Backbone as a ProteinNet text record, in pm:
[ID]
protein_1_A
[PRIMARY]
MFKNKNSQRGDTIVEVLLAMAVIGMVLGAAFGIANRSVAIGRSAQERTEALKIAESQVELLKTLYPSSSTMQGRLPSEPFCIDVSTSSDADATDAACTNTNGFGVSGLYSIAITKPVDDLDATEDPVKISITWERLGAGQASLADRLDEVVLYYKLGIL
[TERTIARY]
-5537.1	-5410.3	-5429.9	-5353.4	-5364.7	-5459.8	-5534.5	-5620.8	-5571.4	-5556.6	-5514.3	-5630.9	-5602.7	-5701.9	-5669	-5761.4	-5739	-5632.2	-5613.9	-5515.1	-5373.6	-5354.7	-5223.1	-5183.5	-5211.9	-5185.7	-5042.2	-4955.3	-4817.9	-4800.2	-4684.3	-4650.7	-4713.4	-4749.2	-4802.8	-4687	-4714.9	-4611.9	-4555.3	-4635	-4588.4	-4486.7	-4511	-4416.8	-4284.9	-4290.8	-4169.4	-4089.7	-4156.8	-4088.5	-4027	-4096.4	-4044	-3919.2	-3921.6	-3805.3	-3687	-3713.7	-3606.5	-3547.5	-3630.8	-3581.4	-3491.7	-3530.6	-3449.5	-3315.3	-3318.2	-3193.8	-3104.8	-3162.6	-3086.1	-3022	-3094.6	-3038.6	-2923.2	-2937.6	-2831.3	-2706.8	-2725.2	-2611.3	-2545	-2624.2	-2568.9	-2487	-2537.2	-2463.3	-2334.3	-2340.2	-2220	-2115.6	-2159.1	-2065.9	-2001.7	-2079.2	-2025.1	-1922.3	-1951	-1857.5	-1729.3	-1741.7	-1623.7	-1539.4	-1603.8	-1532	-1455.5	-1518.1	-1452.4	-1335.1	-1350.9	-1243.9	-1122.8	-1145.6	-1035.9	-965.8	-1042.4	-982.9	-897.8	-944.1	-866.8	-738	-747.3	-628.5	-527.3	-574.2	-483.6	-418.7	-496.1	-441.2	-332	-355.1	-254.2	-129.1	-147.1	-32.7	48.3	-19.6	50.3	127.9	65.5	131.5	253.3	241.5	353.5	469.7	438.7	543.7	611.1	532.5	589.4	679.3	637.7	719.5	851.7	848.1	971.5	1065.9	1011.3	1094.5	1155.6	1074.8	1126.1	1235.6	1215.3	1317.1	1446.2	1435.1	1556.7	1628.7	1552.7	1615.4	1687.2	1629.4	1695.2	1825.8	1823.4	1945	2052.9	2013.3	2110.5	2163	2075.2	2115.7	2216.8	2190.9	2284.9	2421.9	2423.3	2549.2	2623.1	2550.6	2615.6	2633.2	2548.8	2553.2	2688	2747.8	2874.2	2986.6	2985.2	3094.4	3055	2933.1	2887.2	2881.6	2972.1	2973.1	2854.6	2803.2	2687.1	2561.7	2543.2	2427.8	2441.6	2560.2	2582.4	2566.8	2596.6	2589.8	2452.8	2357.3	2222.5	2153.2	2076.9	1999.1	1864.3	1797.1	1664.2	1561.8	1583.4	1490.6	1519.4	1614.3	1652	1626.1	1501.5	1475.1	1545.2	1584.2	1655.7	1613.7	1665.1	1650.8	1782.2	1793.5	1913.5	1875.2	1938.6	1913.9	1972.1	1887.1	1929.3	2027.2	2008.5	2094	2235.7	2251.5	2384.9	2440.2	2360	2397.8	2447.5	2380.7	2414.5	2285.8	2300.6	2182.1	2137.7	2007.7	1948.1	1841.8	1814.8	1709.4	1575.6	1487.2	1356.6	1273.3	1305.5	1231.8	1289.9	1402.9	1467.1	1381.8	1394.6	1316.1	1344.5	1464.9	1498	1415.3	1370.3	1291.8	1141.6	1100.1	957.2	901	985	939.1	976.9	964.4	1006.2	895.6	933.4	835	877	779.9	806.6	808.7	701.8	688.1	574.5	520.9	403.2	426.5	338.6	335.8	450.9	517.5	626.5	571.9	641.5	600.5	498	470.8	367.2	414.8	540	588.8	689.6	682.2	779.4	848.6	979.9	1061.3	1115.2	1114.1	1177.5	1239.2	1369	1439.3	1468.1	1424.4	1438.9	1515.1	1613	1687.8	1607.9	1631	1562.7	1610	1519.9	1549.6	1654.7	1647.1	1734.1	1867.7	1893.4	2017.4	2067.6	2151.3	2194.4	2277	2346.7	2425.7	2347	2223.5	2130.5	2181.4	2258.3	2305.7	2222	2150.8	2068.5	1923.8	1866.1	1726.6	1720.2	1614.1	1606.1	1574.9	1620.3	1581.4	1445.7	1371.4	1237.2	1242.4	1199.5	1190.9	1042.9	995.3	853.2	835.8	742.2	706.3	560.6	533.2	395.7	354.1	225.5	170.1	22.9	-28.3	-170.3	-245	-332.7	-396.6	-504.8	-535	-635.5	-772.6	-847.4	-983.1	-991.8	-885.1	-885.3	-978.1	-997.4	-1090.1	-1050.3	-1147.2	-1126.2	-1104.7	-1067.2	-1043.8	-923.5	-908	-792.5	-664.7	-552.3	-425	-394	-415.7	-386.6	-474.1	-597	-686.8	-659.8	-590.2	-560.3	-434.1	-350	-220.3	-225.9	-149	-128.1	20.4	58.2	197.3	239.3	363.6	429.9	550	566	677.1	755.6	887.3	977.6	1073.9	1111.7	1212.5	1332.6	1450.7	1571.9	1676	1729.3	1835.1	1968.6	2046	2173.9	2267.7	2343	2435.6	2375.5	2246.4	2178.7	2160.7	2193.8	2180.3	2038.5
3289.2	3225.8	3078.6	3028.3	2886.5	2867.5	2761.6	2722.9	2591	2579.3	2453.2	2358	2238.8	2134.3	2057.1	1986.5	1910	1802.7	1750.9	1645.6	1701.5	1831.8	1892.5	1980.6	1937.3	2021.9	2015.9	1923.1	1913.3	1796.7	1794	1683.4	1705	1595.1	1601.8	1600.9	1637.8	1641.1	1501.6	1399.3	1261.5	1224.7	1263	1234.4	1308.1	1431	1508.8	1446.5	1408.7	1346	1212.5	1136.3	1008.5	1029.3	1127.7	1157.5	1202.8	1284.3	1329	1212.2	1118.2	1001.2	915.3	896.4	817.7	887.3	1018	1092.8	1084.1	1094.8	1083.2	946.8	841.6	706.2	688.3	739.6	728.7	805.5	926.2	1004.6	937.5	880.5	809.3	688.6	612.9	496.2	539.4	645.8	695.1	742.6	810.6	855.7	736.2	634.7	514.7	443.9	432.2	367.2	449.6	581.1	667.1	661.7	661.8	656	524.6	415.7	284.6	278.5	337.3	338.9	416.7	529.3	608.1	528.8	458.9	378.8	265.1	200.8	93	149	264	327.1	365.6	418.9	457	333.6	227.4	102.9	47.7	52.2	5.2	92.5	223	313.4	283.5	262.3	230	99.5	-0.5	-130.1	-117.8	-38.5	-17.6	52.4	154.4	223.6	129	45.9	-50.3	-150	-193.8	-287	-222.4	-96.2	-25.7	-14.4	13.2	20.9	-115.5	-221.6	-357.3	-392.6	-358.5	-386	-309.7	-186.1	-110.3	-172.5	-227.2	-294.9	-422.2	-493.8	-613.4	-574.3	-468.4	-424.9	-382.2	-308.6	-268.7	-389.9	-485.8	-607.7	-686.1	-698.3	-769	-703.6	-572.4	-498.7	-496.6	-471.8	-444.5	-566.1	-668.2	-781.1	-854.2	-883.6	-959.2	-890.4	-757.5	-686	-629.2	-656.1	-598.7	-705.2	-694.5	-791.6	-770.6	-647.6	-625.2	-689.5	-682.7	-749.8	-900.5	-951	-1095.3	-1146.5	-1063.6	-1106.5	-1093.1	-1039.3	-1022.8	-1157.2	-1168.3	-1289.2	-1280.5	-1395.2	-1393.5	-1312.9	-1300.6	-1224.7	-1074.5	-1031.9	-890.9	-838	-805.9	-751.4	-616.6	-588.6	-465.3	-414	-298.2	-246.7	-180.6	-140.9	-70.8	75	162.7	306.3	355.1	407.4	450.1	567	655.8	774.8	742.6	638.6	605.8	475.2	400.7	268.7	176.3	181.6	91.9	34.1	-74.9	-138	-64.5	-72.2	-9.9	-103.9	-96.4	-178.7	-144.1	-242.7	-222.1	-118.1	-91.8	9.3	149.2	161.5	290.4	374.3	505.8	595.9	574.7	531.4	506.8	392.6	301.6	186	207.5	291.9	307.7	436.3	522.6	652.3	672.6	567.6	571.5	629.2	716.4	763.7	716.9	665.7	625.6	751.5	776.3	900.9	982.6	935.7	999.9	1051.4	1015.3	1067.9	1012.2	1098	1056.1	970.4	863.4	778.4	673.8	656.5	562.4	417.9	392.2	255.4	219.1	94.1	39.6	-79.5	-89.7	-193.7	-287.2	-417.5	-515.9	-625.9	-647.1	-757.6	-859.3	-982.8	-1087.1	-1204.6	-1251.9	-1370.7	-1495.4	-1605.2	-1730.2	-1782.9	-1849.1	-1897.9	-2007.5	-2096.4	-2213.9	-2193.1	-2073.7	-2050.3	-1909.6	-1898.2	-1766.4	-1690.7	-1759.8	-1686.3	-1657.1	-1701	-1667.9	-1707.9	-1815.2	-1859.6	-1974.1	-2044.5	-2157	-2115.4	-2045.8	-2004	-1854.4	-1811	-1669.3	-1579.8	-1455.6	-1355.5	-1300.1	-1251.9	-1198.5	-1046.4	-979	-833.4	-798.5	-738.1	-703.4	-553.2	-500.4	-359.1	-354.1	-283.5	-272.2	-125.8	-103.6	31.1	22	132.9	140.9	179.3	91.2	112.1	219.8	270.8	374	320.9	398.5	360.9	257	240.4	138.3	175.3	303.9	348.7	307	256.8	221	71.6	0.4	-144.2	-169.4	-293.4	-328.1	-308.7	-298.3	-270.2	-374.2	-501.2	-607	-593.3	-547.7	-532.1	-404.6	-308.6	-182.1	-190	-289	-294.7	-374.4	-329.3	-401.6	-433.9	-533.9	-577.6	-630	-598.8	-657.9	-733.2	-859	-941.3	-994	-977.2	-1036.1	-1127.7	-1236.5	-1326.7	-1322.3	-1316.4	-1310.5	-1404	-1489.9	-1580.9	-1515.9	-1486.2	-1418.2	-1503.1	-1437	-1507	-1538.9	-1514.2	-1537.2	-1401.7	-1392.6	-1264.6	-1229.6
-2989.9	-2980.8	-2948.1	-2849.3	-2816.3	-2700.9	-2712.8	-2602.3	-2548.1	-2414	-2353	-2347.1	-2390.3	-2375.9	-2249.9	-2194	-2071.8	-2089.1	-2207.4	-2229.3	-2242.4	-2244.2	-2262.5	-2143.9	-2024.7	-1908.9	-1859.4	-1901.7	-1854.4	-1759	-1694.2	-1604.4	-1467.4	-1407.8	-1271.5	-1172.5	-1050.4	-946.9	-921.9	-935.4	-915.5	-1022.6	-1144	-1252	-1231.4	-1187.5	-1162.2	-1047.6	-939.5	-826	-865.9	-946.3	-993.2	-1079.6	-1167.1	-1251.3	-1165.5	-1063.4	-974.2	-895.5	-854.3	-780.9	-870.1	-994.7	-1088.2	-1113	-1134	-1155.2	-1031.3	-913.2	-788.5	-773.1	-808.1	-798.4	-897	-1017.3	-1117.3	-1071	-1019.3	-970.2	-849.9	-760	-644.2	-686.1	-782.3	-831.3	-900.7	-978.8	-1047.6	-946.6	-840.9	-737.6	-667.7	-636	-571	-657.5	-785.8	-878.1	-890.8	-902.4	-914.3	-787.2	-671.6	-544.2	-531.4	-567.7	-561.1	-659.2	-775.4	-874.8	-823.1	-758.1	-701.1	-591.2	-506.6	-398.6	-454.8	-560.8	-623.2	-683.7	-747.9	-805.1	-698.5	-587.2	-477.8	-416.2	-400	-345.5	-437	-566.2	-661.8	-655.7	-639.2	-629.1	-502.9	-389.6	-264.9	-278	-338.8	-355.9	-449.1	-553.4	-645.2	-575	-494.9	-420.1	-321.8	-253.8	-158.7	-231	-347.7	-425.3	-467.5	-505.9	-543.2	-423.8	-306.1	-185.7	-156.8	-168.9	-144.7	-244.9	-370.6	-472.3	-443.7	-397.3	-364.7	-245.5	-149	-35.5	-81.8	-178	-232.3	-300.4	-379.7	-449	-349.7	-246.1	-144.1	-68.5	-41.8	28.7	-54.6	-184.7	-273.3	-271.4	-269.7	-276.1	-142.7	-34.2	93.9	184.4	170.8	264.3	265.2	150.7	153.4	230.9	236.3	303.6	439.8	485	611.7	720.7	815.8	926	1020	1029.4	1117.1	1059.7	929	867.8	879.9	854.5	861.7	1004.1	1103.1	1241.9	1305.2	1233.8	1291.1	1306	1414.5	1441.5	1371.4	1350.3	1288.6	1368.9	1499	1582.8	1579.3	1497.2	1486.3	1345.4	1312.2	1179	1161.1	1039.3	1009.1	872.5	836.4	700.7	664.2	541.6	497.8	474.4	551	540.7	408	323.2	189.9	197.8	294.4	302.3	349.1	432.6	484.5	429.6	356.5	304.1	414.2	527.9	638.3	695.7	769.8	826.2	951.9	977.6	1095.7	1149.3	1279	1337.9	1273.5	1266.7	1203.9	1277.5	1404.5	1480.3	1461.9	1394.3	1370.3	1274.8	1285.5	1200	1051.8	1018.2	877.4	820.3	906.8	861.5	875.9	968.7	994.5	938.7	889.1	842.3	696.9	619.3	479.7	393	302.1	205.5	67.9	-5.4	-142.5	-226.2	-295.5	-369.5	-311.1	-199.1	-142.7	-2.5	86.8	222.4	305.4	378.9	466.1	579.3	608.3	718.7	683.2	558.3	517.4	523.2	491.9	477.4	586.1	632.6	727.7	663.1	685.1	622.1	728.7	698.8	787.4	702	719.7	654.6	763.4	740.2	841.2	783.1	858.7	817.4	852.6	780.6	814.5	949.9	1021	1155.8	1153.8	1056.1	1058	986.3	936.7	863	893.2	993.3	1038.6	936.4	848.9	750.3	622.7	615.3	505.9	368.8	361.2	230.2	175.6	261.1	216.5	191.5	287.9	277.7	247.8	183.1	146.9	267	258.1	356.4	314	411	385.4	396.5	292.1	292.1	291	399.5	405.4	423	348.1	353.9	398.3	507.1	556.7	560.2	545.1	553.3	589.4	641.8	675.1	548.4	506	376	381.5	266.2	250	290.3	365	402.4	510.9	588.3	692.8	807.7	830.2	933.1	1073.1	1148.2	1288	1307.8	1205.1	1216.6	1307.1	1349.8	1433	1352	1422.1	1354.5	1247.3	1278.4	1180.8	1056.2	1073.1	959	880	941.2	873	788.6	814.1	746.8	617.3	522.1	397.5	391	311.3	312.2	175.6	140	24.3	78.5	37.5	86	-33.9	-28.5	-127	-53.5	-118.3	-63.3	-155.8	-96	-176.1	-116.5	-200.7	-158.1	-191.6	-89.6	-109	-192.9	-276.9	-364.6	-499.6	-517.2	-645.3	-712.2	-839.9	-910.1	-937.6
[MASK]
+++++++++++++++++++++++++++++++++++++++++++++++++++++++++++++++++++++++++++++++++++++++++++++++++++++++++++++++++++++++++++++++++++++++++++++++++++++++++++++++

C-alpha cells in the first residue's frame, strides 16, 4: 500500500499552535468590531428616541403655552416638562419628566424645559428643551460622564 516518506509526515505541533493563534486573533478582532457596531447602533437608537421626545415636547409647547398661565408664569430657575398623559406642565423633578420612556426602557429619559434668564415671557429668546439619559456602557464613570443629552431650542410664536 502506501509508505510514508520522511518528507510527508504532516504538520508539526508548532504549526498547529501558530494556526490556532492566528484563528484566535481573527475571531477576537471580529468580536470586538461586532461589539462596537452594536454599541454604536444602540447609541444612535437612544439619541433618536430622545430627539423624538424633544420634538413632541416642542409640539406640546407650541400648542399649550399660549393658553397656559402656569407655563407662562414659570421662572427660568424652574425647569418643567409637559406631561403627555395630562397635557399639563409638571416640575422637571416630577415622575412625568424623569421617568419617560421612548420606545424602550421605562425611566431612561429625563425632560427639562427651561426659559431664558433675560426674558421671562420667552418671546424674545428661545426656550431650551433638553433630554438627558444615562448612555449605554457608561459603567462606573462619574454622573456627568455617564449622561448623554439632546438639546433643542424653540422660539415661541415661530411656526
